[in-house]
ChimeraX commands (.cxc) that place a marker at each C-alpha (Angstrom):
marker #1 position -6.80,6.64,20.03 radius 0.5
marker #1 position -4.42,5.99,17.01 radius 0.5
marker #1 position -1.44,3.82,18.10 radius 0.5
marker #1 position 1.80,4.78,16.77 radius 0.5
marker #1 position 4.34,2.74,18.77 radius 0.5
marker #1 position 5.22,-0.71,17.53 radius 0.5
marker #1 position 8.04,-3.17,17.86 radius 0.5
marker #1 position 8.92,-3.42,14.22 radius 0.5
marker #1 position 7.42,-0.36,12.73 radius 0.5
marker #1 position 8.11,3.34,12.86 radius 0.5
marker #1 position 4.92,5.34,12.44 radius 0.5
marker #1 position 5.10,9.19,11.82 radius 0.5
marker #1 position 1.85,11.06,11.42 radius 0.5
marker #1 position 3.09,14.52,10.15 radius 0.5
marker #1 position 1.37,17.79,10.58 radius 0.5
marker #1 position 0.57,17.87,6.89 radius 0.5
marker #1 position -1.48,14.74,7.61 radius 0.5
marker #1 position 0.76,12.37,5.70 radius 0.5
marker #1 position 1.54,9.20,7.60 radius 0.5
marker #1 position 4.85,7.44,7.05 radius 0.5
marker #1 position 4.95,3.79,8.10 radius 0.5
marker #1 position 8.40,2.33,8.01 radius 0.5
marker #1 position 9.21,-1.39,8.25 radius 0.5
marker #1 position 12.15,-1.29,10.54 radius 0.5
marker #1 position 14.32,-4.40,10.53 radius 0.5
marker #1 position 17.07,-3.12,8.35 radius 0.5
marker #1 position 19.60,-5.62,9.70 radius 0.5
marker #1 position 17.63,-8.48,7.99 radius 0.5
marker #1 position 16.41,-6.45,4.96 radius 0.5
marker #1 position 13.09,-5.66,6.68 radius 0.5
marker #1 position 11.90,-9.29,6.35 radius 0.5
marker #1 position 8.65,-10.09,8.17 radius 0.5
marker #1 position 8.84,-12.11,11.27 radius 0.5
marker #1 position 5.60,-12.87,13.28 radius 0.5
marker #1 position 6.02,-9.60,15.26 radius 0.5
marker #1 position 6.17,-7.57,12.06 radius 0.5
marker #1 position 3.23,-9.26,10.52 radius 0.5
marker #1 position 1.30,-8.56,13.65 radius 0.5
marker #1 position 2.34,-5.01,13.74 radius 0.5
marker #1 position 1.44,-4.39,10.10 radius 0.5
marker #1 position -2.02,-5.93,10.78 radius 0.5
marker #1 position -2.58,-3.87,13.93 radius 0.5
marker #1 position -1.29,-0.58,12.40 radius 0.5
marker #1 position -3.36,-0.64,9.21 radius 0.5
marker #1 position -6.48,-2.14,10.65 radius 0.5
marker #1 position -6.96,0.98,12.99 radius 0.5
marker #1 position -7.08,3.30,10.02 radius 0.5
marker #1 position -10.36,1.65,9.15 radius 0.5
marker #1 position -11.58,2.84,12.49 radius 0.5
marker #1 position -9.73,6.24,12.58 radius 0.5
marker #1 position -10.26,6.99,8.84 radius 0.5
marker #1 position -9.55,10.71,9.35 radius 0.5
marker #1 position -6.30,10.24,11.32 radius 0.5
marker #1 position -4.24,10.85,8.09 radius 0.5
marker #1 position -5.04,11.99,4.56 radius 0.5
marker #1 position -2.39,9.84,2.82 radius 0.5
marker #1 position -0.06,7.05,4.05 radius 0.5
marker #1 position 3.41,5.95,2.72 radius 0.5
marker #1 position 4.75,2.44,3.30 radius 0.5
marker #1 position 8.42,2.02,3.06 radius 0.5
marker #1 position 11.44,0.27,4.59 radius 0.5
marker #1 position 14.30,1.30,6.71 radius 0.5
marker #1 position 17.60,1.88,5.08 radius 0.5
marker #1 position 18.35,1.75,1.36 radius 0.5
marker #1 position 18.80,-1.93,0.70 radius 0.5
marker #1 position 15.26,-3.34,1.10 radius 0.5
marker #1 position 11.59,-2.32,1.16 radius 0.5
marker #1 position 10.83,-5.82,2.54 radius 0.5
marker #1 position 12.44,-9.04,1.52 radius 0.5
marker #1 position 9.51,-11.23,2.35 radius 0.5
marker #1 position 8.86,-13.54,5.37 radius 0.5
marker #1 position 11.56,-14.31,7.75 radius 0.5
marker #1 position 12.61,-17.78,6.69 radius 0.5
marker #1 position 14.97,-18.36,9.59 radius 0.5
marker #1 position 12.04,-17.89,11.88 radius 0.5
marker #1 position 10.07,-20.37,9.81 radius 0.5
marker #1 position 12.76,-22.98,9.77 radius 0.5
marker #1 position 11.41,-26.06,11.65 radius 0.5
marker #1 position 7.83,-24.48,12.07 radius 0.5
marker #1 position 5.17,-27.18,12.39 radius 0.5
marker #1 position 2.43,-26.98,9.83 radius 0.5
marker #1 position -0.09,-25.72,12.42 radius 0.5
marker #1 position 2.26,-22.81,13.46 radius 0.5
marker #1 position 2.83,-21.94,9.86 radius 0.5
marker #1 position -0.95,-21.76,9.26 radius 0.5
marker #1 position -1.47,-19.66,12.22 radius 0.5
marker #1 position 1.44,-17.24,11.32 radius 0.5
marker #1 position 0.11,-17.09,7.77 radius 0.5
marker #1 position -3.39,-16.04,9.12 radius 0.5
marker #1 position -1.74,-13.04,10.62 radius 0.5
marker #1 position -0.30,-11.82,7.19 radius 0.5
marker #1 position -3.62,-12.64,5.50 radius 0.5
marker #1 position -5.38,-10.22,7.98 radius 0.5
marker #1 position -2.39,-7.65,7.48 radius 0.5
marker #1 position -2.80,-7.62,3.65 radius 0.5
marker #1 position -6.64,-7.36,3.97 radius 0.5
marker #1 position -6.14,-4.33,6.22 radius 0.5
marker #1 position -3.88,-2.73,3.78 radius 0.5
marker #1 position -6.26,-3.35,0.77 radius 0.5
marker #1 position -9.31,-2.35,2.73 radius 0.5
marker #1 position -7.69,0.88,4.19 radius 0.5
marker #1 position -10.00,3.85,3.35 radius 0.5
marker #1 position -6.86,6.12,3.33 radius 0.5
marker #1 position -4.75,6.03,0.21 radius 0.5
marker #1 position -1.44,4.14,0.58 radius 0.5
marker #1 position 1.62,4.74,-1.61 radius 0.5
marker #1 position 4.39,2.15,-1.53 radius 0.5
marker #1 position 7.77,3.92,-1.53 radius 0.5
marker #1 position 9.85,0.94,-2.59 radius 0.5
marker #1 position 13.42,1.75,-1.67 radius 0.5
marker #1 position 15.31,-1.49,-2.38 radius 0.5
marker #1 position 14.36,-5.25,-2.59 radius 0.5
marker #1 position 10.67,-6.09,-2.61 radius 0.5
marker #1 position 10.61,-9.91,-2.70 radius 0.5
marker #1 position 7.91,-12.31,-2.13 radius 0.5
marker #1 position 5.60,-11.11,0.70 radius 0.5
marker #1 position 7.45,-7.74,0.34 radius 0.5
marker #1 position 6.44,-7.34,-3.16 radius 0.5
marker #1 position 2.80,-8.39,-2.15 radius 0.5
marker #1 position 2.75,-5.62,0.41 radius 0.5
marker #1 position 3.72,-3.09,-2.33 radius 0.5
marker #1 position 1.05,-4.60,-4.55 radius 0.5
marker #1 position -1.57,-4.19,-1.83 radius 0.5
marker #1 position -1.00,-0.44,-1.74 radius 0.5
marker #1 position -2.88,1.89,-4.02 radius 0.5
marker #1 position 0.25,2.69,-6.26 radius 0.5
marker #1 position 4.06,2.42,-6.23 radius 0.5
marker #1 position 6.97,4.77,-6.45 radius 0.5
marker #1 position 10.25,2.99,-6.67 radius 0.5
marker #1 position 13.97,3.82,-6.35 radius 0.5
marker #1 position 15.96,3.10,-9.44 radius 0.5
marker #1 position 17.89,0.32,-7.67 radius 0.5
marker #1 position 14.73,-1.39,-6.39 radius 0.5
marker #1 position 14.29,-5.16,-7.25 radius 0.5
marker #1 position 11.06,-7.01,-7.42 radius 0.5
marker #1 position 10.26,-10.79,-7.29 radius 0.5
marker #1 position 7.57,-13.36,-6.24 radius 0.5
marker #1 position 9.85,-16.20,-5.37 radius 0.5
marker #1 position 7.44,-18.28,-3.66 radius 0.5
marker #1 position 7.30,-21.24,-6.15 radius 0.5
marker #1 position 11.04,-21.64,-5.81 radius 0.5
marker #1 position 10.53,-22.37,-2.17 radius 0.5
marker #1 position 7.75,-24.96,-2.45 radius 0.5
marker #1 position 4.81,-22.51,-1.83 radius 0.5
marker #1 position 3.01,-19.80,-3.76 radius 0.5
marker #1 position 2.07,-16.22,-3.26 radius 0.5
marker #1 position -0.30,-16.03,-0.32 radius 0.5
marker #1 position -0.84,-12.36,0.34 radius 0.5
marker #1 position -3.07,-11.62,-2.71 radius 0.5
marker #1 position -0.13,-11.63,-5.01 radius 0.5
marker #1 position -1.97,-13.86,-7.66 radius 0.5
marker #1 position -4.90,-11.37,-7.46 radius 0.5
marker #1 position -3.14,-8.01,-7.42 radius 0.5
marker #1 position -0.27,-8.66,-9.77 radius 0.5
marker #1 position -2.49,-9.49,-12.76 radius 0.5
marker #1 position -4.59,-6.42,-12.17 radius 0.5
marker #1 position -1.33,-4.39,-12.35 radius 0.5
marker #1 position 0.60,-6.07,-15.19 radius 0.5
marker #1 position -1.89,-8.15,-17.03 radius 0.5
marker #1 position -2.43,-12.02,-16.59 radius 0.5
marker #1 position 0.30,-13.12,-19.01 radius 0.5
marker #1 position 3.03,-11.03,-17.53 radius 0.5
marker #1 position 1.87,-12.09,-14.04 radius 0.5
marker #1 position 2.17,-15.82,-14.90 radius 0.5
marker #1 position 5.65,-15.21,-16.16 radius 0.5
marker #1 position 6.64,-13.42,-12.96 radius 0.5
marker #1 position 5.05,-15.78,-10.61 radius 0.5
marker #1 position 5.71,-19.12,-12.31 radius 0.5
marker #1 position 9.37,-18.39,-12.91 radius 0.5
marker #1 position 10.16,-16.52,-9.77 radius 0.5
marker #1 position 12.66,-14.36,-11.58 radius 0.5
marker #1 position 13.68,-11.02,-10.09 radius 0.5
marker #1 position 13.32,-7.89,-12.21 radius 0.5
marker #1 position 14.30,-4.34,-11.86 radius 0.5
marker #1 position 12.48,-1.09,-11.48 radius 0.5
marker #1 position 12.70,-0.13,-15.16 radius 0.5
marker #1 position 10.78,-3.15,-15.96 radius 0.5
marker #1 position 8.37,-2.60,-13.16 radius 0.5
marker #1 position 7.60,0.87,-14.56 radius 0.5
marker #1 position 7.25,-0.52,-18.17 radius 0.5
marker #1 position 4.98,-3.34,-17.05 radius 0.5
marker #1 position 2.62,-1.08,-15.02 radius 0.5
marker #1 position 3.59,-2.32,-11.49 radius 0.5
marker #1 position 5.39,1.03,-10.55 radius 0.5
marker #1 position 3.93,4.49,-11.34 radius 0.5
marker #1 position 7.31,6.20,-11.18 radius 0.5
marker #1 position 11.08,5.37,-10.88 radius 0.5
marker #1 position 13.40,8.00,-9.34 radius 0.5
marker #1 position 17.01,8.02,-8.04 radius 0.5
marker #1 position 17.08,6.36,-4.59 radius 0.5
marker #1 position 18.03,9.63,-2.89 radius 0.5
marker #1 position 14.96,11.41,-4.26 radius 0.5
marker #1 position 12.49,8.63,-3.55 radius 0.5
marker #1 position 10.99,10.04,-0.26 radius 0.5
marker #1 position 10.99,13.60,-1.63 radius 0.5
marker #1 position 9.14,12.50,-4.76 radius 0.5
marker #1 position 6.68,10.29,-2.84 radius 0.5
marker #1 position 5.97,12.84,-0.29 radius 0.5
marker #1 position 5.26,15.41,-2.99 radius 0.5
marker #1 position 2.55,13.20,-4.58 radius 0.5
marker #1 position 1.23,12.36,-1.07 radius 0.5
marker #1 position 0.93,16.03,-0.43 radius 0.5
marker #1 position -1.12,16.50,-3.43 radius 0.5
marker #1 position -3.58,13.83,-2.22 radius 0.5
marker #1 position -3.62,15.22,1.33 radius 0.5
marker #1 position -4.53,18.59,-0.06 radius 0.5
marker #1 position -7.72,17.36,-1.45 radius 0.5
marker #1 position -11.01,16.82,0.35 radius 0.5
marker #1 position -10.52,13.86,2.51 radius 0.5
marker #1 position -14.07,12.30,2.05 radius 0.5
marker #1 position -13.97,12.89,-1.61 radius 0.5
marker #1 position -10.51,11.05,-1.82 radius 0.5
marker #1 position -11.89,8.06,0.25 radius 0.5
marker #1 position -15.02,7.82,-1.77 radius 0.5
marker #1 position -13.24,7.96,-5.09 radius 0.5
marker #1 position -10.77,5.31,-4.02 radius 0.5
marker #1 position -13.48,2.89,-3.01 radius 0.5
marker #1 position -15.20,3.38,-6.24 radius 0.5
marker #1 position -12.02,2.87,-8.37 radius 0.5
marker #1 position -11.48,-0.40,-6.51 radius 0.5
marker #1 position -14.83,-1.55,-7.63 radius 0.5
marker #1 position -13.84,-1.04,-11.38 radius 0.5
marker #1 position -12.02,-4.45,-11.50 radius 0.5
marker #1 position -14.65,-6.29,-9.48 radius 0.5
marker #1 position -17.97,-5.25,-11.05 radius 0.5
marker #1 position -19.41,-4.97,-14.40 radius 0.5
marker #1 position -19.49,-1.37,-15.80 radius 0.5
marker #1 position -23.21,-0.69,-15.11 radius 0.5
marker #1 position -22.94,-1.93,-11.52 radius 0.5
marker #1 position -19.69,-0.18,-10.98 radius 0.5
marker #1 position -21.24,3.14,-12.25 radius 0.5
marker #1 position -24.23,2.63,-9.89 radius 0.5
marker #1 position -21.64,2.28,-6.98 radius 0.5
marker #1 position -19.92,5.46,-8.15 radius 0.5
marker #1 position -23.21,7.35,-8.12 radius 0.5
marker #1 position -23.96,6.23,-4.65 radius 0.5
marker #1 position -20.46,7.22,-3.51 radius 0.5
marker #1 position -20.87,10.61,-5.30 radius 0.5
marker #1 position -24.25,11.29,-3.68 radius 0.5
marker #1 position -22.91,10.80,-0.26 radius 0.5
marker #1 position -20.54,13.89,-0.92 radius 0.5
marker #1 position -23.28,16.43,-1.86 radius 0.5
marker #1 position -24.31,17.22,1.67 radius 0.5
marker #1 position -20.80,17.60,3.07 radius 0.5
marker #1 position -19.28,20.76,4.40 radius 0.5
marker #1 position -16.19,20.07,2.28 radius 0.5
marker #1 position -18.32,20.02,-0.93 radius 0.5
marker #1 position -19.52,23.59,0.06 radius 0.5
marker #1 position -16.05,24.70,0.92 radius 0.5
marker #1 position -14.57,23.41,-2.34 radius 0.5
marker #1 position -16.99,25.28,-4.48 radius 0.5
marker #1 position -16.79,28.47,-2.27 radius 0.5
marker #1 position -12.98,28.53,-2.38 radius 0.5
marker #1 position -12.93,28.15,-6.14 radius 0.5
marker #1 position -15.34,31.15,-6.54 radius 0.5
marker #1 position -13.36,33.17,-3.98 radius 0.5
marker #1 position -10.13,32.27,-5.78 radius 0.5
marker #1 position -8.41,30.95,-2.63 radius 0.5
marker #1 position -7.12,27.55,-1.33 radius 0.5
marker #1 position -9.81,25.49,0.27 radius 0.5
marker #1 position -9.63,24.52,4.05 radius 0.5
marker #1 position -11.12,21.04,4.17 radius 0.5
marker #1 position -12.21,19.57,7.42 radius 0.5
marker #1 position -13.11,15.98,6.39 radius 0.5
marker #1 position -16.78,16.42,7.11 radius 0.5
marker link #1:1,2 radius 0.2
marker link #1:2,3 radius 0.2
marker link #1:3,4 radius 0.2
marker link #1:4,5 radius 0.2
marker link #1:5,6 radius 0.2
marker link #1:6,7 radius 0.2
marker link #1:7,8 radius 0.2
marker link #1:8,9 radius 0.2
marker link #1:9,10 radius 0.2
marker link #1:10,11 radius 0.2
marker link #1:11,12 radius 0.2
marker link #1:12,13 radius 0.2
marker link #1:13,14 radius 0.2
marker link #1:14,15 radius 0.2
marker link #1:15,16 radius 0.2
marker link #1:16,17 radius 0.2
marker link #1:17,18 radius 0.2
marker link #1:18,19 radius 0.2
marker link #1:19,20 radius 0.2
marker link #1:20,21 radius 0.2
marker link #1:21,22 radius 0.2
marker link #1:22,23 radius 0.2
marker link #1:23,24 radius 0.2
marker link #1:24,25 radius 0.2
marker link #1:25,26 radius 0.2
marker link #1:26,27 radius 0.2
marker link #1:27,28 radius 0.2
marker link #1:28,29 radius 0.2
marker link #1:29,30 radius 0.2
marker link #1:30,31 radius 0.2
marker link #1:31,32 radius 0.2
marker link #1:32,33 radius 0.2
marker link #1:33,34 radius 0.2
marker link #1:34,35 radius 0.2
marker link #1:35,36 radius 0.2
marker link #1:36,37 radius 0.2
marker link #1:37,38 radius 0.2
marker link #1:38,39 radius 0.2
marker link #1:39,40 radius 0.2
marker link #1:40,41 radius 0.2
marker link #1:41,42 radius 0.2
marker link #1:42,43 radius 0.2
marker link #1:43,44 radius 0.2
marker link #1:44,45 radius 0.2
marker link #1:45,46 radius 0.2
marker link #1:46,47 radius 0.2
marker link #1:47,48 radius 0.2
marker link #1:48,49 radius 0.2
marker link #1:49,50 radius 0.2
marker link #1:50,51 radius 0.2
marker link #1:51,52 radius 0.2
marker link #1:52,53 radius 0.2
marker link #1:53,54 radius 0.2
marker link #1:54,55 radius 0.2
marker link #1:55,56 radius 0.2
marker link #1:56,57 radius 0.2
marker link #1:57,58 radius 0.2
marker link #1:58,59 radius 0.2
marker link #1:59,60 radius 0.2
marker link #1:60,61 radius 0.2
marker link #1:61,62 radius 0.2
marker link #1:62,63 radius 0.2
marker link #1:63,64 radius 0.2
marker link #1:64,65 radius 0.2
marker link #1:65,66 radius 0.2
marker link #1:66,67 radius 0.2
marker link #1:67,68 radius 0.2
marker link #1:68,69 radius 0.2
marker link #1:69,70 radius 0.2
marker link #1:70,71 radius 0.2
marker link #1:71,72 radius 0.2
marker link #1:72,73 radius 0.2
marker link #1:73,74 radius 0.2
marker link #1:74,75 radius 0.2
marker link #1:75,76 radius 0.2
marker link #1:76,77 radius 0.2
marker link #1:77,78 radius 0.2
marker link #1:78,79 radius 0.2
marker link #1:79,80 radius 0.2
marker link #1:80,81 radius 0.2
marker link #1:81,82 radius 0.2
marker link #1:82,83 radius 0.2
marker link #1:83,84 radius 0.2
marker link #1:84,85 radius 0.2
marker link #1:85,86 radius 0.2
marker link #1:86,87 radius 0.2
marker link #1:87,88 radius 0.2
marker link #1:88,89 radius 0.2
marker link #1:89,90 radius 0.2
marker link #1:90,91 radius 0.2
marker link #1:91,92 radius 0.2
marker link #1:92,93 radius 0.2
marker link #1:93,94 radius 0.2
marker link #1:94,95 radius 0.2
marker link #1:95,96 radius 0.2
marker link #1:96,97 radius 0.2
marker link #1:97,98 radius 0.2
marker link #1:98,99 radius 0.2
marker link #1:99,100 radius 0.2
marker link #1:100,101 radius 0.2
marker link #1:101,102 radius 0.2
marker link #1:102,103 radius 0.2
marker link #1:103,104 radius 0.2
marker link #1:104,105 radius 0.2
marker link #1:105,106 radius 0.2
marker link #1:106,107 radius 0.2
marker link #1:107,108 radius 0.2
marker link #1:108,109 radius 0.2
marker link #1:109,110 radius 0.2
marker link #1:110,111 radius 0.2
marker link #1:111,112 radius 0.2
marker link #1:112,113 radius 0.2
marker link #1:113,114 radius 0.2
marker link #1:114,115 radius 0.2
marker link #1:115,116 radius 0.2
marker link #1:116,117 radius 0.2
marker link #1:117,118 radius 0.2
marker link #1:118,119 radius 0.2
marker link #1:119,120 radius 0.2
marker link #1:120,121 radius 0.2
marker link #1:121,122 radius 0.2
marker link #1:122,123 radius 0.2
marker link #1:123,124 radius 0.2
marker link #1:124,125 radius 0.2
marker link #1:125,126 radius 0.2
marker link #1:126,127 radius 0.2
marker link #1:127,128 radius 0.2
marker link #1:128,129 radius 0.2
marker link #1:129,130 radius 0.2
marker link #1:130,131 radius 0.2
marker link #1:131,132 radius 0.2
marker link #1:132,133 radius 0.2
marker link #1:133,134 radius 0.2
marker link #1:134,135 radius 0.2
marker link #1:135,136 radius 0.2
marker link #1:136,137 radius 0.2
marker link #1:137,138 radius 0.2
marker link #1:138,139 radius 0.2
marker link #1:139,140 radius 0.2
marker link #1:140,141 radius 0.2
marker link #1:141,142 radius 0.2
marker link #1:142,143 radius 0.2
marker link #1:143,144 radius 0.2
marker link #1:144,145 radius 0.2
marker link #1:145,146 radius 0.2
marker link #1:146,147 radius 0.2
marker link #1:147,148 radius 0.2
marker link #1:148,149 radius 0.2
marker link #1:149,150 radius 0.2
marker link #1:150,151 radius 0.2
marker link #1:151,152 radius 0.2
marker link #1:152,153 radius 0.2
marker link #1:153,154 radius 0.2
marker link #1:154,155 radius 0.2
marker link #1:155,156 radius 0.2
marker link #1:156,157 radius 0.2
marker link #1:157,158 radius 0.2
marker link #1:158,159 radius 0.2
marker link #1:159,160 radius 0.2
marker link #1:160,161 radius 0.2
marker link #1:161,162 radius 0.2
marker link #1:162,163 radius 0.2
marker link #1:163,164 radius 0.2
marker link #1:164,165 radius 0.2
marker link #1:165,166 radius 0.2
marker link #1:166,167 radius 0.2
marker link #1:167,168 radius 0.2
marker link #1:168,169 radius 0.2
marker link #1:169,170 radius 0.2
marker link #1:170,171 radius 0.2
marker link #1:171,172 radius 0.2
marker link #1:172,173 radius 0.2
marker link #1:173,174 radius 0.2
marker link #1:174,175 radius 0.2
marker link #1:175,176 radius 0.2
marker link #1:176,177 radius 0.2
marker link #1:177,178 radius 0.2
marker link #1:178,179 radius 0.2
marker link #1:179,180 radius 0.2
marker link #1:180,181 radius 0.2
marker link #1:181,182 radius 0.2
marker link #1:182,183 radius 0.2
marker link #1:183,184 radius 0.2
marker link #1:184,185 radius 0.2
marker link #1:185,186 radius 0.2
marker link #1:186,187 radius 0.2
marker link #1:187,188 radius 0.2
marker link #1:188,189 radius 0.2
marker link #1:189,190 radius 0.2
marker link #1:190,191 radius 0.2
marker link #1:191,192 radius 0.2
marker link #1:192,193 radius 0.2
marker link #1:193,194 radius 0.2
marker link #1:194,195 radius 0.2
marker link #1:195,196 radius 0.2
marker link #1:196,197 radius 0.2
marker link #1:197,198 radius 0.2
marker link #1:198,199 radius 0.2
marker link #1:199,200 radius 0.2
marker link #1:200,201 radius 0.2
marker link #1:201,202 radius 0.2
marker link #1:202,203 radius 0.2
marker link #1:203,204 radius 0.2
marker link #1:204,205 radius 0.2
marker link #1:205,206 radius 0.2
marker link #1:206,207 radius 0.2
marker link #1:207,208 radius 0.2
marker link #1:208,209 radius 0.2
marker link #1:209,210 radius 0.2
marker link #1:210,211 radius 0.2
marker link #1:211,212 radius 0.2
marker link #1:212,213 radius 0.2
marker link #1:213,214 radius 0.2
marker link #1:214,215 radius 0.2
marker link #1:215,216 radius 0.2
marker link #1:216,217 radius 0.2
marker link #1:217,218 radius 0.2
marker link #1:218,219 radius 0.2
marker link #1:219,220 radius 0.2
marker link #1:220,221 radius 0.2
marker link #1:221,222 radius 0.2
marker link #1:222,223 radius 0.2
marker link #1:223,224 radius 0.2
marker link #1:224,225 radius 0.2
marker link #1:225,226 radius 0.2
marker link #1:226,227 radius 0.2
marker link #1:227,228 radius 0.2
marker link #1:228,229 radius 0.2
marker link #1:229,230 radius 0.2
marker link #1:230,231 radius 0.2
marker link #1:231,232 radius 0.2
marker link #1:232,233 radius 0.2
marker link #1:233,234 radius 0.2
marker link #1:234,235 radius 0.2
marker link #1:235,236 radius 0.2
marker link #1:236,237 radius 0.2
marker link #1:237,238 radius 0.2
marker link #1:238,239 radius 0.2
marker link #1:239,240 radius 0.2
marker link #1:240,241 radius 0.2
marker link #1:241,242 radius 0.2
marker link #1:242,243 radius 0.2
marker link #1:243,244 radius 0.2
marker link #1:244,245 radius 0.2
marker link #1:245,246 radius 0.2
marker link #1:246,247 radius 0.2
marker link #1:247,248 radius 0.2
marker link #1:248,249 radius 0.2
marker link #1:249,250 radius 0.2
marker link #1:250,251 radius 0.2
marker link #1:251,252 radius 0.2
marker link #1:252,253 radius 0.2
marker link #1:253,254 radius 0.2
marker link #1:254,255 radius 0.2
marker link #1:255,256 radius 0.2
marker link #1:256,257 radius 0.2
marker link #1:257,258 radius 0.2
marker link #1:258,259 radius 0.2
marker link #1:259,260 radius 0.2
marker link #1:260,261 radius 0.2
marker link #1:261,262 radius 0.2
marker link #1:262,263 radius 0.2
marker link #1:263,264 radius 0.2
marker link #1:264,265 radius 0.2
view
């Protein structure tokens, strides 16, 4: 059974099958302590099991100041090397759960997305941002480096040269630059962020769930495989949809000039 109660997250699976996951530590700009890292891991990993529990997911932060400001550095002060490694293993599992989630995830970046917070956004399938949002990978200014797939996902979004500039300087940048560089898909006024993000999530949720999941997996392979191998993967994903009831429903609904009623099977 899908778990929706967490210490540091709010999880709302709506009747339209859009799930809203809110990082809920607004008093500290939604920074990730060990509890939040654990909650993120446990929350997203379950969608790998219950892949039909929602049709689209939104990840956002509570309040309007921050999406997530990174790891809780007050909690990390004085940590032993071993405790640090153990804690980081949890966020490694969390980012893998986000990247491997079969359900599309949209980051609704409603404020600062710094360090691990920006890496969470990068781990999502795409990003909508409030016009006041700020981004930065500040790890090298703190004696570490991105460790939640930032060095892997950022070059895929903005290109290698821009990624090196962002990561090696640690300099923050705004939503307008994020849009121009390809990190954000859309920038809207902060008050309109959830409305806009829910609208695009609704379009995804209205489509055949298995088709969406198969297409997402195939797109992910585009940057990992050569084109011929990627196309072979695409065809394998495509062929698994031919025998589905949703494929039959989609074609029938088109010909009957009505909205399809997809069941995810």
